[in-house]
C-alpha positions in Angstrom: 12.2 -1.7 -28.8 15.7 -1.0 -27.6 15.1 -3.1 -24.5 13.8 -6.0 -26.5 17.0 -6.1 -28.7 19.3 -6.6 -25.7 17.1 -9.3 -24.1 17.7 -12.9 -24.9 14.8 -15.4 -25.3 15.5 -16.7 -21.8 15.3 -13.2 -20.4 12.0 -12.5 -22.2 10.6 -15.8 -21.0 11.7 -15.0 -17.4 10.2 -11.5 -17.6 6.9 -12.7 -18.9 6.6 -15.1 -16.0 7.6 -12.3 -13.6 5.0 -10.0 -15.2 2.0 -12.4 -14.6 3.2 -13.3 -11.1 3.7 -9.6 -10.2 -0.1 -9.0 -10.1 -0.1 -10.9 -6.8 2.3 -8.4 -5.1 -0.3 -6.0 -3.8 -2.9 -8.8 -3.2 -0.7 -10.6 -0.7 -0.4 -9.2 2.8 1.3 -11.2 5.5 1.4 -8.9 8.5 3.0 -5.6 9.5 6.6 -6.9 9.3 6.4 -8.5 5.8 3.3 -7.0 4.1 3.8 -7.7 0.4 6.9 -9.8 0.8 5.2 -13.1 -0.2 4.1 -11.5 -3.5 7.6 -10.2 -4.1 9.1 -13.7 -3.5 6.5 -15.3 -5.8 7.4 -12.6 -8.5 11.1 -13.2 -8.2 11.0 -17.0 -8.1 11.7 -17.3 -11.9 14.8 -15.2 -11.3 16.0 -17.1 -8.3 15.4 -20.5 -9.9 17.2 -19.5 -13.1 20.3 -17.8 -11.8 21.1 -19.7 -8.6 22.2 -23.3 -8.9 22.4 -24.6 -5.3 19.6 -24.8 -2.7 21.7 -22.8 -0.3 22.0 -19.9 -2.7 18.2 -20.0 -3.5 17.4 -20.2 0.2 19.5 -17.1 1.0 17.9 -15.2 -1.8 14.4 -16.1 -0.6 15.2 -15.0 3.0 16.6 -11.8 1.6 13.2 -10.9 0.2 11.1 -11.7 3.3 11.5 -8.0 4.4 8.7 -5.5 4.3 7.8 -4.2 0.8 5.2 -1.7 -0.3 5.1 0.4 -3.5 2.4 1.7 -5.8 0.9 -1.1 -8.0 1.9 -1.1 -11.7 5.0 1.1 -11.3 6.5 -1.2 -8.6 7.6 -3.5 -11.4 10.4 -1.1 -12.1 11.8 -2.1 -8.7 11.3 -5.8 -9.5 13.2 -5.4 -12.8 16.1 -3.7 -11.1 16.2 -6.3 -8.3 16.1 -9.1 -10.9 19.1 -7.6 -12.7 21.0 -7.3 -9.3 20.2 -10.9 -8.4 21.7 -11.9 -11.8 24.8 -9.9 -11.1 25.0 -11.4 -7.6 24.9 -14.9 -9.1 27.7 -14.1 -11.5 30.1 -12.1 -9.3 31.4 -13.6 -6.0 32.4 -10.1 -4.8 28.9 -8.7 -5.2 27.5 -7.3 -1.9 24.2 -9.0 -1.3 23.1 -6.2 1.1 23.0 -3.8 -1.8 20.0 -5.6 -3.2 17.9 -5.1 -0.1 19.2 -1.5 0.3 18.3 -0.5 -3.2 14.9 -2.1 -3.1 14.1 -0.4 0.2 15.4 3.0 -0.9 13.3 3.0 -4.1 9.9 2.3 -2.4 9.4 5.9 -1.2 10.3 7.7 -4.5 8.4 5.2 -6.7 5.3 5.4 -4.5 5.4 9.2 -4.5 5.4 9.2 -8.3 3.0 6.3 -8.6 0.4 7.6 -6.1 0.4 11.0 -7.7 0.0 9.7 -11.2 -2.3 6.7 -10.8 -4.5 7.9 -7.9 -4.2 11.7 -8.3 -4.3 12.0 -12.1 -5.1 9.0 -14.2 -8.0 7.7 -12.0 -9.5 11.2 -11.5 -9.5 11.9 -15.3 -10.8 8.4 -16.1 -13.6 8.7 -13.5 -14.5 12.2 -14.6 -15.0 11.1 -18.2 -16.8 7.9 -17.2 -19.1 9.8 -14.8 -20.0 12.4 -17.4 -21.0 9.6 -19.8 -22.8 7.6 -17.2 -24.8 10.7 -16.1 -26.4 10.8 -19.6 -27.6 7.3 -19.1 -24.9 5.8 -21.4 -23.6 2.3 -20.3 -20.3 3.3 -21.9 -19.5 5.3 -18.7 -18.3 2.3 -16.8 -16.5 0.8 -19.8 -14.7 4.0 -20.7 -13.6 4.5 -17.1 -12.2 0.9 -16.9 -10.5 1.2 -20.3 -9.0 4.7 -19.6 -7.5 3.6 -16.3 -6.6 -0.1 -16.9 -5.0 0.1 -20.4 -2.3 2.6 -19.4 -1.8 0.9 -16.1 -1.4 -2.5 -17.8 1.1 -1.1 -20.3 3.1 0.7 -17.6 3.1 -2.5 -15.4 4.6 -4.5 -18.3 7.2 -2.0 -19.7 8.3 -0.9 -16.2 9.5 -4.4 -15.5 11.5 -4.6 -18.8 12.9 -1.1 -18.3 14.0 -1.9 -14.8 15.7 -5.1 -15.8 17.6 -3.5 -18.7 18.4 -0.4 -16.7 19.5 -2.4 -13.7 21.9 -4.6 -15.6 23.6 -1.7 -17.3 23.5 0.5 -14.1 25.1 -2.2 -12.0 27.9 -2.9 -14.6 28.7 0.8 -14.8 28.8 1.6 -11.1 31.0 -1.5 -10.5 33.5 -0.4 -13.1 33.6 3.1 -11.7 33.9 2.0 -8.1 30.7 3.7 -7.1 28.9 0.7 -5.6 29.9 1.5 -2.0 28.5 5.0 -2.5 25.2 3.7 -3.9 25.0 1.2 -1.0 25.5 4.0 1.5 23.0 6.4 -0.1 20.4 3.6 -0.5 20.8 2.6 3.2 20.4 6.2 4.3 17.2 6.7 2.1 15.8 3.4 3.5 16.4 4.6 7.1 14.8 7.9 6.3 11.8 6.2 4.9 11.5 4.0 8.0 11.9 7.0 10.2 9.1 8.9 8.3 6.8 5.9 8.6 7.5 5.7 12.4 6.6 9.4 12.8 3.5 9.1 10.6 2.0 5.8 11.8 3.0 5.5 15.5 0.9 7.8 17.6 0.7 8.5 21.3 -0.9 11.5 23.0 -1.6 11.4 26.7 -4.4 13.2 28.5 -2.8 12.9 31.8 -2.8 16.0 34.0 -0.9 17.0 37.1 -2.5 19.3 39.5 -0.2 22.0 40.9 -0.9 23.7 44.2 -1.6 27.4 43.7 -2.3 27.1 40.0 -5.8 27.2 38.6 -5.0 25.0 35.6 -3.3 21.6 35.8 -0.1 20.8 34.0 -0.6 18.7 30.8 2.0 16.0 30.7 1.9 15.9 26.9 3.0 19.5 26.7 6.2 18.7 28.5 6.8 15.6 26.5 6.5 17.6 23.3 9.0 20.2 24.7 11.5 17.4 25.4 11.1 15.8 22.0 8.0 15.6 19.7 7.2 12.0 19.2 9.3 10.9 22.2 7.0 8.1 23.3 6.2 6.7 19.8 9.9 6.6 19.2 10.6 4.8 22.5 7.8 2.3 21.7 9.3 1.7 18.2 12.8 1.2 19.6 11.6 -1.1 22.3 9.7 -3.2 19.7 12.8 -3.3 17.5 14.9 -4.4 20.5 12.5 -7.2 21.4 12.2 -8.5 17.8 15.9 -8.1 16.9 17.7 -9.1 20.0 15.2 -11.0 22.2 13.5 -12.9 19.3 10.0 -12.1 20.6 7.2 -12.9 18.2 5.9 -9.8 16.6 2.3 -11.0 17.2 2.8 -11.1 20.9 4.3 -7.6 20.8 1.3 -6.3 18.9 -1.1 -8.0 21.3 0.7 -6.5 24.2 0.5 -3.0 22.7 -3.3 -3.5 22.0 -3.9 -4.6 25.6 -1.8 -1.8 27.0 -3.6 0.7 24.8 -7.0 -0.5 26.1 -5.9 -0.4 29.7 -4.5 3.2 29.3 -7.6 4.2 27.5 -9.9 2.9 30.3 -7.8 4.7 32.9 -8.0 7.9 30.9 -4.3 8.2 30.4 -4.5 8.3 26.6 
């Protein structure tokens, strides 16, 4: 109720539009470099069209949100609410640092997903499925209905109120940290968290393990190249591939699809040769 009292009719209308649009976030996937970015842009269009007056400002805001985004469905609206409040502050304050918006959005994905995955997939879904299965095992058709209701009603409510909470929290939060001069600290910490998340994703998702062996005269067992690579630095080759990809995309403007195709072809060739 407190959030509703501080929101104007225009705010409420904008948030309602964002709420219905936000269901498209996790349904839209546009490749490895953008993922749910199209859904994010579609969700934020009411914000961008309301607060920015010129086409140049709107275009800059749209480009800003073409970056990779992925967070647990339903609770990811908390991020959208905070981003909406930051876009509002950016439109009103010429000294506002636009990079802060991207940094805060990126830094929140990891913590929000950690909470959301644990609650929605690890707790709520398991409890709802357990109750639903117990009813269905007795032959009751209520099993499926109870499962859908126990999971979707809380998820729907959280999806709705998280957006409002994020918008109200974001507006007050930004005002307070600007007045206290803490914005530079928040930007720095957010950027560090974002980089940590990207590093964790690289270590988790980019894999390379070679089966290449080097025979040594006088030794019964060959030397495994992977053993020495791990001694130098665990994940050295995946890190090198990631940095090379970043260099090609950032500084050489190579299309990411060509890079992915090249990696696939290289992987096939190395696999056929028995190197990986």
